N, CA, C, O and the ligand as a Tripos MOL2 file, in Angstrom:
@<TRIPOS>MOLECULE
protein
  273   271    69     0     0
PROTEIN
NO_CHARGES

@<TRIPOS>ATOM
      1 N          21.3320   32.9810    5.6240 N.3       1 MET1
      2 CA         21.5750   34.3100    6.0160 C.3       1 MET1
      3 C          21.2270   35.1890    4.9640 C.2       1 MET1
      4 O          21.4820   34.9200    3.7900 O.2       1 MET1
      5 N          20.6140   36.3070    5.3510 N.am      2 SER2
      6 CA         20.3370   37.1590    4.3730 C.3       2 SER2
      7 C          21.3100   38.3860    4.4150 C.2       2 SER2
      8 O          21.7230   38.7990    5.4990 O.2       2 SER2
      9 N          21.7080   39.0240    3.1090 N.am      3 ASN3
     10 CA         22.6720   40.1740    3.2800 C.3       3 ASN3
     11 C          21.9210   41.6120    3.4850 C.2       3 ASN3
     12 O          22.4340   42.7310    3.5010 O.2       3 ASN3
     13 N          20.5680   41.2450    3.6350 N.am      4 ASN4
     14 CA         19.6670   42.3510    3.8190 C.3       4 ASN4
     15 C          20.2190   43.5290    4.5920 C.2       4 ASN4
     16 O          20.0660   44.6790    4.1830 O.2       4 ASN4
     17 N          20.8050   43.2640    5.6130 N.am      5 GLN5
     18 CA         21.4710   44.3580    6.5920 C.3       5 GLN5
     19 C          22.7050   45.0630    6.1790 C.2       5 GLN5
     20 O          23.3060   45.9760    6.7450 O.2       5 GLN5
     21 N          22.9230   44.5210    5.2110 N.am      6 GLU6
     22 CA         24.3040   45.2710    4.4630 C.3       6 GLU6
     23 C          23.9110   46.7860    4.1650 C.2       6 GLU6
     24 O          22.9110   47.0410    3.4930 O.2       6 GLU6
     25 N          24.7190   47.7680    4.6820 N.am      7 VAL7
     26 CA         24.7340   48.9580    4.4700 C.3       7 VAL7
     27 C          25.2300   49.4370    2.9040 C.2       7 VAL7
     28 O          26.3860   49.3330    2.4940 O.2       7 VAL7
     29 N          24.2970   49.8820    2.2750 N.am      8 LYS8
     30 CA         24.4040   50.2710    0.7330 C.3       8 LYS8
     31 C          23.3280   50.8290    0.0750 C.2       8 LYS8
     32 O          22.2290   50.7960    0.6270 O.2       8 LYS8
     33 N          23.4890   51.4630   -1.2810 N.am      9 GLN9
     34 CA         22.6870   52.0680   -1.7430 C.3       9 GLN9
     35 C          21.3720   51.1550   -2.1070 C.2       9 GLN9
     36 O          21.5460   49.9640   -2.3670 O.2       9 GLN9
     37 N          20.3570   51.5910   -2.1190 N.am     10 ARG10
     38 CA         19.0850   50.7840   -2.4120 C.3      10 ARG10
     39 C          18.2070   51.5210   -3.5500 C.2      10 ARG10
     40 O          18.0650   52.7390   -3.6620 O.2      10 ARG10
     41 N          17.6370   50.4940   -4.3890 N.am     11 ILE11
     42 CA         16.9080   50.8720   -5.6210 C.3      11 ILE11
     43 C          15.7780   50.4380   -5.3180 C.2      11 ILE11
     44 O          15.6310   49.2250   -5.1690 O.2      11 ILE11
     45 N          14.5150   51.4840   -5.1250 N.am     12 VAL12
     46 CA         13.0930   51.2530   -5.2280 C.3      12 VAL12
     47 C          12.3340   51.6220   -6.5090 C.2      12 VAL12
     48 O          12.2810   52.7850   -6.9070 O.2      12 VAL12
     49 N          11.7720   50.6380   -7.1160 N.am     13 LYS13
     50 CA         11.0980   50.9360   -8.2990 C.3      13 LYS13
     51 C          11.8200   51.7710   -9.4600 C.2      13 LYS13
     52 O          11.2710   52.5020  -10.2840 O.2      13 LYS13
     53 N          13.1320   51.4970   -9.3290 N.am     14 GLY14
     54 CA         14.1620   51.9200  -10.5540 C.3      14 GLY14
     55 C          14.6780   53.1160  -10.0030 C.2      14 GLY14
     56 O          15.5350   53.6880  -10.6770 O.2      14 GLY14
     57 N          14.3250   53.6470   -8.8660 N.am     15 ASN15
     58 CA         14.9220   55.0440   -8.3780 C.3      15 ASN15
     59 C          15.8880   54.7290   -7.1360 C.2      15 ASN15
     60 O          15.6570   53.8040   -6.3570 O.2      15 ASN15
     61 N          16.9140   55.5270   -7.0360 N.am     16 LYS16
     62 CA         17.7620   55.2910   -6.1610 C.3      16 LYS16
     63 C          17.0710   55.9410   -4.7610 C.2      16 LYS16
     64 O          16.3880   56.9650   -4.7520 O.2      16 LYS16
     65 N          17.3390   55.2750   -3.8090 N.am     17 LEU17
     66 CA         16.6520   55.9470   -2.4530 C.3      17 LEU17
     67 C          17.6010   56.7150   -1.8900 C.2      17 LEU17
     68 O          18.8000   56.4850   -1.7290 O.2      17 LEU17
     69 N          16.7670   57.9130   -1.5270 N.am     18 GLU18
     70 CA         17.4500   58.9690   -0.9310 C.3      18 GLU18
     71 C          16.8660   59.5190    0.3950 C.2      18 GLU18
     72 O          15.7770   60.0750    0.2530 O.2      18 GLU18
     73 N          17.3470   59.4820    1.6090 N.am     19 CYS19
     74 CA         16.9530   59.7230    2.9730 C.3      19 CYS19
     75 C          15.8220   61.0290    2.7700 C.2      19 CYS19
     76 O          16.1810   62.0460    2.1770 O.2      19 CYS19
     77 N          14.6930   60.9150    3.2190 N.am     20 ASN20
     78 CA         13.9750   62.1000    3.2590 C.3      20 ASN20
     79 C          14.4160   63.1900    4.2800 C.2      20 ASN20
     80 O          13.9920   64.3380    4.1490 O.2      20 ASN20
     81 N          15.1470   62.8980    5.1610 N.am     21 ILE21
     82 CA         15.6120   63.6690    5.9950 C.3      21 ILE21
     83 C          16.9900   64.6740    5.6810 C.2      21 ILE21
     84 O          17.1060   65.8900    5.5320 O.2      21 ILE21
     85 N          17.7700   63.7550    5.6640 N.am     22 CYS22
     86 CA         19.0520   64.1730    5.3040 C.3      22 CYS22
     87 C          20.0460   63.8090    4.0350 C.2      22 CYS22
     88 O          21.2760   63.8490    4.0070 O.2      22 CYS22
     89 N          19.1450   63.4520    3.0260 N.am     23 LYS23
     90 CA         19.5440   62.9380    1.7800 C.3      23 LYS23
     91 C          20.7560   61.8170    1.5490 C.2      23 LYS23
     92 O          21.1850   61.4170    0.4660 O.2      23 LYS23
     93 N          21.1430   61.4620    2.7690 N.am     24 HIS24
     94 CA         21.9680   60.2010    2.4450 C.3      24 HIS24
     95 C          21.5870   59.2620    1.4890 C.2      24 HIS24
     96 O          20.4090   59.2000    1.1370 O.2      24 HIS24
     97 N          22.3700   58.5810    1.0620 N.am     25 ASP25
     98 CA         21.9100   57.4580    0.1380 C.3      25 ASP25
     99 C          22.3790   55.8390    0.4420 C.2      25 ASP25
    100 O          22.2690   54.8580   -0.2940 O.2      25 ASP25
    101 N          22.9280   55.9510    1.7790 N.am     26 LYS26
    102 CA         23.1290   54.4500    2.0830 C.3      26 LYS26
    103 C          22.1840   53.8890    3.2800 C.2      26 LYS26
    104 O          21.8250   54.5920    4.2240 O.2      26 LYS26
    105 N          21.8590   52.6310    3.1220 N.am     27 PHE27
    106 CA         20.5210   52.2350    4.0930 C.3      27 PHE27
    107 C          20.9280   51.0610    4.5170 C.2      27 PHE27
    108 O          21.6310   50.4000    3.7520 O.2      27 PHE27
    109 N          20.6320   50.5980    5.6530 N.am     28 TRP28
    110 CA         20.4900   48.9760    5.8550 C.3      28 TRP28
    111 C          19.0830   48.6300    5.8540 C.2      28 TRP28
    112 O          18.2350   49.5150    5.9600 O.2      28 TRP28
    113 N          18.7690   47.3920    5.7410 N.am     29 GLY29
    114 CA         17.5430   46.7580    5.6090 C.3      29 GLY29
    115 C          16.9340   45.8950    6.7030 C.2      29 GLY29
    116 O          17.6800   45.2640    7.4520 O.2      29 GLY29
    117 N          15.8670   45.8480    6.8050 N.am     30 ARG30
    118 CA         15.1400   44.5980    7.7690 C.3      30 ARG30
    119 C          13.5310   44.3910    7.3690 C.2      30 ARG30
    120 O          12.8970   45.2840    6.8070 O.2      30 ARG30
    121 N          13.0440   43.3090    7.6690 N.am     31 THR31
    122 CA         11.8380   43.1200    7.3830 C.3      31 THR31
    123 C          10.9230   43.0880    8.6570 C.2      31 THR31
    124 O          11.2570   42.4160    9.6320 O.2      31 THR31
    125 N           9.9270   43.7190    8.6410 N.am     32 THR32
    126 CA          9.1580   43.9770    9.8850 C.3      32 THR32
    127 C           7.8190   43.0900    9.8280 C.2      32 THR32
    128 O           7.0070   43.3140    8.9310 O.2      32 THR32
    129 N           7.6230   42.2540   10.6190 N.am     33 LEU33
    130 CA          6.0490   41.6590   10.4000 C.3      33 LEU33
    131 C           5.1290   42.6040   11.2560 C.2      33 LEU33
    132 O           5.2760   43.0640   12.3880 O.2      33 LEU33
    133 N           4.1500   42.7340   10.3430 N.am     34 MET34
    134 CA          2.8070   43.7030   10.5990 C.3      34 MET34
    135 C           1.9090   42.9850   11.4990 C.2      34 MET34
    136 O           0.8930   43.6010   11.8210 O.2      34 MET34
    137 N           2.1130   41.4930   12.1010 N.am     35 ASN35
    138 CA          0.8750   41.2030   12.7050 C.3      35 ASN35
    139 C           1.0240   41.1770   14.2850 C.2      35 ASN35
    140 O           1.2990   40.2350   15.0290 O.2      35 ASN35
    141 N           0.7750   42.4190   14.5430 N.am     36 THR36
    142 CA          0.9520   42.9060   16.1460 C.3      36 THR36
    143 C          -0.3390   42.8300   16.6600 C.2      36 THR36
    144 O          -1.2370   43.0210   15.8400 O.2      36 THR36
    145 N          -0.6450   42.6080   17.7630 N.am     37 PRO37
    146 CA         -2.0790   42.9110   18.2620 C.3      37 PRO37
    147 C          -2.6680   44.1250   17.8780 C.2      37 PRO37
    148 O          -3.7870   44.1500   17.3640 O.2      37 PRO37
    149 N          -1.8740   45.3280   18.1290 N.am     38 LYS38
    150 CA         -2.4990   46.3500   17.8610 C.3      38 LYS38
    151 C          -2.8730   46.6080   16.2330 C.2      38 LYS38
    152 O          -3.7600   47.3960   15.9030 O.2      38 LYS38
    153 N          -2.2400   45.9960   15.4660 N.am     39 MET39
    154 CA         -2.5900   46.0050   13.9140 C.3      39 MET39
    155 C          -3.9280   45.0590   13.8000 C.2      39 MET39
    156 O          -4.9520   45.4370   13.2330 O.2      39 MET39
    157 N          -3.8010   44.0040   14.3100 N.am     40 THR40
    158 CA         -4.9980   43.3580   14.1800 C.3      40 THR40
    159 C          -6.4120   43.7000   14.9280 C.2      40 THR40
    160 O          -7.5010   43.2080   14.6340 O.2      40 THR40
    161 N          -6.1930   44.4930   15.7870 N.am     41 PHE41
    162 CA         -7.3150   45.3280   16.3490 C.3      41 PHE41
    163 C          -8.0140   46.2130   15.3740 C.2      41 PHE41
    164 O          -9.2340   46.3780   15.3730 O.2      41 PHE41
    165 N          -7.2990   46.6930   14.6640 N.am     42 PHE42
    166 CA         -7.4400   47.9610   13.7380 C.3      42 PHE42
    167 C          -8.2090   47.2780   12.3570 C.2      42 PHE42
    168 O          -8.8920   47.8650   11.5170 O.2      42 PHE42
    169 N          -7.8780   45.9540   12.4270 N.am     43 LYS43
    170 CA         -8.1900   45.2930   11.1870 C.3      43 LYS43
    171 C          -7.7020   45.7410    9.7110 C.2      43 LYS43
    172 O          -8.3570   45.6350    8.6740 O.2      43 LYS43
    173 N          -6.6600   46.1610    9.8280 N.am     44 LEU44
    174 CA         -5.9320   46.6320    8.6140 C.3      44 LEU44
    175 C          -5.8010   45.6330    7.6030 C.2      44 LEU44
    176 O          -5.2710   44.5680    7.9190 O.2      44 LEU44
    177 N          -6.2110   45.8170    6.4090 N.am     45 ASP45
    178 CA         -6.1920   44.5690    5.5030 C.3      45 ASP45
    179 C          -4.5760   44.3150    5.2050 C.2      45 ASP45
    180 O          -4.3540   43.2400    4.6480 O.2      45 ASP45
    181 N          -3.4010   45.1480    5.4940 N.am     46 TRP46
    182 CA         -2.3340   44.6730    5.3280 C.3      46 TRP46
    183 C          -1.8850   43.8650    6.6250 C.2      46 TRP46
    184 O          -0.8140   43.2590    6.5890 O.2      46 TRP46
    185 N          -2.6190   43.8440    7.6840 N.am     47 ALA47
    186 CA         -2.1620   43.1280    8.8330 C.3      47 ALA47
    187 C          -1.4820   41.6920    8.6090 C.2      47 ALA47
    188 O          -1.7820   41.0760    7.5860 O.2      47 ALA47
    189 N          -0.7220   41.2240    9.3780 N.am     48 ASN48
    190 CA          0.0770   39.8800    8.9560 C.3      48 ASN48
    191 C           0.7790   39.9820    7.6850 C.2      48 ASN48
    192 O           1.1610   38.8890    7.2670 O.2      48 ASN48
    193 N           1.0370   40.9070    7.0080 N.am     49 LYS49
    194 CA          2.0210   40.9660    6.0680 C.3      49 LYS49
    195 C           3.3640   41.6540    6.5880 C.2      49 LYS49
    196 O           3.4590   42.3050    7.6290 O.2      49 LYS49
    197 N           4.2400   41.4290    5.8030 N.am     50 SER50
    198 CA          5.8050   41.8030    6.0270 C.3      50 SER50
    199 C           5.9770   43.2840    5.3540 C.2      50 SER50
    200 O           5.5690   43.5530    4.2240 O.2      50 SER50
    201 N           6.7250   44.3090    6.3250 N.am     51 ALA51
    202 CA          6.9980   45.1150    5.5910 C.3      51 ALA51
    203 C           8.5390   45.6270    5.5150 C.2      51 ALA51
    204 O           9.2620   45.7070    6.5080 O.2      51 ALA51
    205 N           8.9150   45.9430    4.2690 N.am     52 LEU52
    206 CA         10.2530   46.2830    4.1500 C.3      52 LEU52
    207 C          10.7100   47.6380    4.8090 C.2      52 LEU52
    208 O          10.2220   48.6940    4.4080 O.2      52 LEU52
    209 N          11.6340   47.6150    5.8070 N.am     53 ASN53
    210 CA         12.1990   48.8560    6.1660 C.3      53 ASN53
    211 C          13.6860   49.2010    5.6090 C.2      53 ASN53
    212 O          14.5360   48.3130    5.6780 O.2      53 ASN53
    213 N          13.9640   50.2440    5.1560 N.am     54 TYR54
    214 CA         15.1650   50.8280    4.7630 C.3      54 TYR54
    215 C          15.5860   51.8290    5.9970 C.2      54 TYR54
    216 O          14.8230   52.7690    6.2190 O.2      54 TYR54
    217 N          16.5930   51.6990    6.6970 N.am     55 ILE55
    218 CA         16.8780   52.6900    7.6770 C.3      55 ILE55
    219 C          18.1870   53.4310    7.0830 C.2      55 ILE55
    220 O          19.1410   52.8870    6.5270 O.2      55 ILE55
    221 N          18.0300   54.5580    7.2910 N.am     56 CYS56
    222 CA         19.1240   55.5170    6.7630 C.3      56 CYS56
    223 C          20.4480   55.3750    7.4880 C.2      56 CYS56
    224 O          20.2370   55.5470    8.6880 O.2      56 CYS56
    225 N          21.6570   55.1450    7.2590 N.am     57 ASN57
    226 CA         22.8350   54.9110    7.9950 C.3      57 ASN57
    227 C          23.2650   56.1660    8.4820 C.2      57 ASN57
    228 O          24.1770   56.0800    9.3040 O.2      57 ASN57
    229 N          22.9050   57.2180    8.2350 N.am     58 ASN58
    230 CA         23.2570   58.4850    8.6120 C.3      58 ASN58
    231 C          22.5130   59.0000    9.9210 C.2      58 ASN58
    232 O          22.9870   59.1800   11.0430 O.2      58 ASN58
    233 N          21.2400   59.1830    9.4700 N.am     59 CYS59
    234 CA         20.3240   59.9000   10.6710 C.3      59 CYS59
    235 C          19.3960   58.9660   11.1460 C.2      59 CYS59
    236 O          18.6590   59.4390   12.0100 O.2      59 CYS59
    237 N          19.1320   57.4580   10.7830 N.am     60 GLY60
    238 CA         18.3460   56.6660   11.2940 C.3      60 GLY60
    239 C          16.9990   56.7070   10.8760 C.2      60 GLY60
    240 O          16.3440   55.7070   11.1700 O.2      60 GLY60
    241 N          16.4530   57.5490   10.3050 N.am     61 HIS61
    242 CA         15.2770   57.6200    9.5570 C.3      61 HIS61
    243 C          14.7270   56.2820    8.9580 C.2      61 HIS61
    244 O          15.4690   55.6500    8.2060 O.2      61 HIS61
    245 N          13.6150   55.8630    9.2110 N.am     62 VAL62
    246 CA         13.2260   54.6520    8.9610 C.3      62 VAL62
    247 C          12.1310   54.8430    7.7270 C.2      62 VAL62
    248 O          11.1190   55.5330    7.8520 O.2      62 VAL62
    249 N          12.5150   54.0740    6.4270 N.am     63 HIS63
    250 CA         11.6090   54.2290    5.2760 C.3      63 HIS63
    251 C          11.1270   52.9340    5.0530 C.2      63 HIS63
    252 O          11.8150   51.9300    4.8700 O.2      63 HIS63
    253 N           9.4340   53.0420    5.0900 N.am     64 TRP64
    254 CA          8.7490   51.8800    5.0510 C.3      64 TRP64
    255 C           8.0800   51.4840    3.4940 C.2      64 TRP64
    256 O           7.5780   52.2610    2.6810 O.2      64 TRP64
    257 N           8.2410   50.1770    3.4040 N.am     65 PHE65
    258 CA          7.6510   49.8030    2.0000 C.3      65 PHE65
    259 C           6.8510   48.7920    2.2120 C.2      65 PHE65
    260 O           7.3030   47.7880    2.7620 O.2      65 PHE65
    261 N           5.5140   48.8580    1.8190 N.am     66 MET66
    262 CA          4.5380   47.8990    2.2860 C.3      66 MET66
    263 C           4.1000   47.0330    1.3460 C.2      66 MET66
    264 O           3.3570   46.1280    1.7250 O.2      66 MET66
    265 N           4.4690   47.1260   -0.0860 N.am     67 ASN67
    266 CA          4.0620   46.3470   -1.2040 C.3      67 ASN67
    267 C           5.1590   45.4100   -1.4730 C.2      67 ASN67
    268 O           5.2660   45.0350   -2.6410 O.2      67 ASN67
    269 N           6.0180   44.9490   -0.5820 N.am     68 LYS68
    270 CA          7.0230   44.2190   -0.9450 C.3      68 LYS68
    271 C           6.6270   42.6300   -1.0230 C.2      68 LYS68
    272 O           7.4720   41.7980   -1.3540 O.2      68 LYS68
    273 ZN         18.8690   60.2640    6.9870 Zn       69 ZN69
@<TRIPOS>BOND
     1     1     2 1
     2     2     3 1
     3     3     4 2
     4     3     5 am
     5     5     6 1
     6     6     7 1
     7     7     8 2
     8     7     9 am
     9     9    10 1
    10    10    11 1
    11    11    12 2
    12    11    13 am
    13    13    14 1
    14    14    15 1
    15    15    16 2
    16    15    17 am
    17    17    18 1
    18    18    19 1
    19    19    20 2
    20    19    21 am
    21    21    22 1
    22    22    23 1
    23    23    24 2
    24    23    25 am
    25    25    26 1
    26    26    27 1
    27    27    28 2
    28    27    29 am
    29    29    30 1
    30    30    31 1
    31    31    32 2
    32    31    33 am
    33    33    34 1
    34    34    35 1
    35    35    36 2
    36    35    37 am
    37    37    38 1
    38    38    39 1
    39    39    40 2
    40    39    41 am
    41    41    42 1
    42    42    43 1
    43    43    44 2
    44    43    45 am
    45    45    46 1
    46    46    47 1
    47    47    48 2
    48    47    49 am
    49    49    50 1
    50    50    51 1
    51    51    52 2
    52    51    53 am
    53    53    54 1
    54    54    55 1
    55    55    56 2
    56    55    57 am
    57    57    58 1
    58    58    59 1
    59    59    60 2
    60    59    61 am
    61    61    62 1
    62    62    63 1
    63    63    64 2
    64    63    65 am
    65    65    66 1
    66    66    67 1
    67    67    68 2
    68    67    69 am
    69    69    70 1
    70    70    71 1
    71    71    72 2
    72    71    73 am
    73    73    74 1
    74    74    75 1
    75    75    76 2
    76    75    77 am
    77    77    78 1
    78    78    79 1
    79    79    80 2
    80    79    81 am
    81    81    82 1
    82    82    83 1
    83    83    84 2
    84    83    85 am
    85    85    86 1
    86    86    87 1
    87    87    88 2
    88    87    89 am
    89    89    90 1
    90    90    91 1
    91    91    92 2
    92    91    93 am
    93    93    94 1
    94    94    95 1
    95    95    96 2
    96    95    97 am
    97    97    98 1
    98    98    99 1
    99    99   100 2
   100    99   101 am
   101   101   102 1
   102   102   103 1
   103   103   104 2
   104   103   105 am
   105   105   106 1
   106   106   107 1
   107   107   108 2
   108   107   109 am
   109   109   110 1
   110   110   111 1
   111   111   112 2
   112   111   113 am
   113   113   114 1
   114   114   115 1
   115   115   116 2
   116   115   117 am
   117   117   118 1
   118   118   119 1
   119   119   120 2
   120   119   121 am
   121   121   122 1
   122   122   123 1
   123   123   124 2
   124   123   125 am
   125   125   126 1
   126   126   127 1
   127   127   128 2
   128   127   129 am
   129   129   130 1
   130   130   131 1
   131   131   132 2
   132   131   133 am
   133   133   134 1
   134   134   135 1
   135   135   136 2
   136   135   137 am
   137   137   138 1
   138   138   139 1
   139   139   140 2
   140   139   141 am
   141   141   142 1
   142   142   143 1
   143   143   144 2
   144   143   145 am
   145   145   146 1
   146   146   147 1
   147   147   148 2
   148   147   149 am
   149   149   150 1
   150   150   151 1
   151   151   152 2
   152   151   153 am
   153   153   154 1
   154   154   155 1
   155   155   156 2
   156   155   157 am
   157   157   158 1
   158   158   159 1
   159   159   160 2
   160   159   161 am
   161   161   162 1
   162   162   163 1
   163   163   164 2
   164   163   165 am
   165   165   166 1
   166   166   167 1
   167   167   168 2
   168   167   169 am
   169   169   170 1
   170   170   171 1
   171   171   172 2
   172   171   173 am
   173   173   174 1
   174   174   175 1
   175   175   176 2
   176   175   177 am
   177   177   178 1
   178   178   179 1
   179   179   180 2
   180   179   181 am
   181   181   182 1
   182   182   183 1
   183   183   184 2
   184   183   185 am
   185   185   186 1
   186   186   187 1
   187   187   188 2
   188   187   189 am
   189   189   190 1
   190   190   191 1
   191   191   192 2
   192   191   193 am
   193   193   194 1
   194   194   195 1
   195   195   196 2
   196   195   197 am
   197   197   198 1
   198   198   199 1
   199   199   200 2
   200   199   201 am
   201   201   202 1
   202   202   203 1
   203   203   204 2
   204   203   205 am
   205   205   206 1
   206   206   207 1
   207   207   208 2
   208   207   209 am
   209   209   210 1
   210   210   211 1
   211   211   212 2
   212   211   213 am
   213   213   214 1
   214   214   215 1
   215   215   216 2
   216   215   217 am
   217   217   218 1
   218   218   219 1
   219   219   220 2
   220   219   221 am
   221   221   222 1
   222   222   223 1
   223   223   224 2
   224   223   225 am
   225   225   226 1
   226   226   227 1
   227   227   228 2
   228   227   229 am
   229   229   230 1
   230   230   231 1
   231   231   232 2
   232   231   233 am
   233   233   234 1
   234   234   235 1
   235   235   236 2
   236   235   237 am
   237   237   238 1
   238   238   239 1
   239   239   240 2
   240   239   241 am
   241   241   242 1
   242   242   243 1
   243   243   244 2
   244   243   245 am
   245   245   246 1
   246   246   247 1
   247   247   248 2
   248   247   249 am
   249   249   250 1
   250   250   251 1
   251   251   252 2
   252   251   253 am
   253   253   254 1
   254   254   255 1
   255   255   256 2
   256   255   257 am
   257   257   258 1
   258   258   259 1
   259   259   260 2
   260   259   261 am
   261   261   262 1
   262   262   263 1
   263   263   264 2
   264   263   265 am
   265   265   266 1
   266   266   267 1
   267   267   268 2
   268   267   269 am
   269   269   270 1
   270   270   271 1
   271   271   272 2
@<TRIPOS>SUBSTRUCTURE
     1 MET1         2 RESIDUE 1 A MET
     2 SER2         6 RESIDUE 1 A SER
     3 ASN3        10 RESIDUE 1 A ASN
     4 ASN4        14 RESIDUE 1 A ASN
     5 GLN5        18 RESIDUE 1 A GLN
     6 GLU6        22 RESIDUE 1 A GLU
     7 VAL7        26 RESIDUE 1 A VAL
     8 LYS8        30 RESIDUE 1 A LYS
     9 GLN9        34 RESIDUE 1 A GLN
    10 ARG10       38 RESIDUE 1 A ARG
    11 ILE11       42 RESIDUE 1 A ILE
    12 VAL12       46 RESIDUE 1 A VAL
    13 LYS13       50 RESIDUE 1 A LYS
    14 GLY14       54 RESIDUE 1 A GLY
    15 ASN15       58 RESIDUE 1 A ASN
    16 LYS16       62 RESIDUE 1 A LYS
    17 LEU17       66 RESIDUE 1 A LEU
    18 GLU18       70 RESIDUE 1 A GLU
    19 CYS19       74 RESIDUE 1 A CYS
    20 ASN20       78 RESIDUE 1 A ASN
    21 ILE21       82 RESIDUE 1 A ILE
    22 CYS22       86 RESIDUE 1 A CYS
    23 LYS23       90 RESIDUE 1 A LYS
    24 HIS24       94 RESIDUE 1 A HIS
    25 ASP25       98 RESIDUE 1 A ASP
    26 LYS26      102 RESIDUE 1 A LYS
    27 PHE27      106 RESIDUE 1 A PHE
    28 TRP28      110 RESIDUE 1 A TRP
    29 GLY29      114 RESIDUE 1 A GLY
    30 ARG30      118 RESIDUE 1 A ARG
    31 THR31      122 RESIDUE 1 A THR
    32 THR32      126 RESIDUE 1 A THR
    33 LEU33      130 RESIDUE 1 A LEU
    34 MET34      134 RESIDUE 1 A MET
    35 ASN35      138 RESIDUE 1 A ASN
    36 THR36      142 RESIDUE 1 A THR
    37 PRO37      146 RESIDUE 1 A PRO
    38 LYS38      150 RESIDUE 1 A LYS
    39 MET39      154 RESIDUE 1 A MET
    40 THR40      158 RESIDUE 1 A THR
    41 PHE41      162 RESIDUE 1 A PHE
    42 PHE42      166 RESIDUE 1 A PHE
    43 LYS43      170 RESIDUE 1 A LYS
    44 LEU44      174 RESIDUE 1 A LEU
    45 ASP45      178 RESIDUE 1 A ASP
    46 TRP46      182 RESIDUE 1 A TRP
    47 ALA47      186 RESIDUE 1 A ALA
    48 ASN48      190 RESIDUE 1 A ASN
    49 LYS49      194 RESIDUE 1 A LYS
    50 SER50      198 RESIDUE 1 A SER
    51 ALA51      202 RESIDUE 1 A ALA
    52 LEU52      206 RESIDUE 1 A LEU
    53 ASN53      210 RESIDUE 1 A ASN
    54 TYR54      214 RESIDUE 1 A TYR
    55 ILE55      218 RESIDUE 1 A ILE
    56 CYS56      222 RESIDUE 1 A CYS
    57 ASN57      226 RESIDUE 1 A ASN
    58 ASN58      230 RESIDUE 1 A ASN
    59 CYS59      234 RESIDUE 1 A CYS
    60 GLY60      238 RESIDUE 1 A GLY
    61 HIS61      242 RESIDUE 1 A HIS
    62 VAL62      246 RESIDUE 1 A VAL
    63 HIS63      250 RESIDUE 1 A HIS
    64 TRP64      254 RESIDUE 1 A TRP
    65 PHE65      258 RESIDUE 1 A PHE
    66 MET66      262 RESIDUE 1 A MET
    67 ASN67      266 RESIDUE 1 A ASN
    68 LYS68      270 RESIDUE 1 A LYS
    69 ZN69       273 GROUP 0 **** ****
């Protein structure tokens, strides 16, 4: 079991993550697989990879991190 869904402050590349929209600083996390048929259709080179999402616990804005 991962504790990735815990709501807490997140650090990205040494910087505290702050919501782009509402400036809230607590996020819950999830990992999203990118291998959807649509992604494969466009032959994006990051297809089949997983992306890390941090979702703002205040407004719900999803922040995407593709180089995890
Ligand atoms: Zn927010």
